[in-house]
N, C-alpha and C positions, 0 to 999 in steps of 0.2 A: 458438501465435498469441502474438504481441507484445503487450505492456501497457506503457504509458508510466507512469514511477512518480517521485513526488516525496516524498522524507521530510523533514520539516520539524524544526528546532531539534535536540533531543537524538539523533534518530532519523537525522540527516544523515550519521552515519556508516556507515549500513546501506545508503545510497543505491547503486544501479548506477550504475558509472562513466557509461556511456553513457546511464543514463536510462530504458533499455528492458529489460524481463525476458521471455524467452519461455518460457510456461507451455503445459501441455497443453489441449487444447480442452476447454471445460467447468469450466475451473478456477474457484476461489473466491478470495476475499479469504483465507482462511485458507491457501490454497497459497501464494499470495503472499509472506504473512507467513512461512511455513517455508521456502520457497525463499531468502528474503534473511536468515533466521536470527533474525528479529525475535521476541521474545516477545510473545504477543498482549495480554498486561496492560501492556505500554509504548506501546500506540497507545491513544489516548482516542477519538481522531475518524478515520473514513475517509470519505473523498470519492471518489465514481466519476463522472467528467465533471462536476464541482463540485456534484453532488448528495449528502446524506447517505446512508451504505450500512451495513450490517451486515457483520459478521465473515463470515458465509455466503451473502452476496451473489455472484451469479454475475458471472464477467468474460467481456467480449466482445473480439475482436481489434481494437487501437488503442484500448481505453478508456484514459483518463487517470485515474491514482490517486493522491490524496495520502494521506499517513499523517501524523498530527498526533498529539504526545504531550501529556500534561496539561502545562498551562503555568501557572507558579506568579509570583510574584513582589508587589512593592509598590510 
C-alpha cells in the first residue's frame, strides 16, 4: 500500500524523494519509521490525515502521514 509522508524540520532529510512510501498491508507508524530509518525517539508528533496518532496506529492505503520532531527555540 502507498502512504504519503511529510517529514518536518530536522526530520526532512529522512523524507522519501517522491513523498510516497510503499508498505505492506496492515503496516503501522512504527513500520513507516523503520522503513525510513527514523529513530522513534526523534518523532514527537505523528499525524495521520491531520489527526493525532500513536506509533502503533495502523495505516491504510493513501493515508497522509506527517512526522514532526520536538521543536525548540526562543
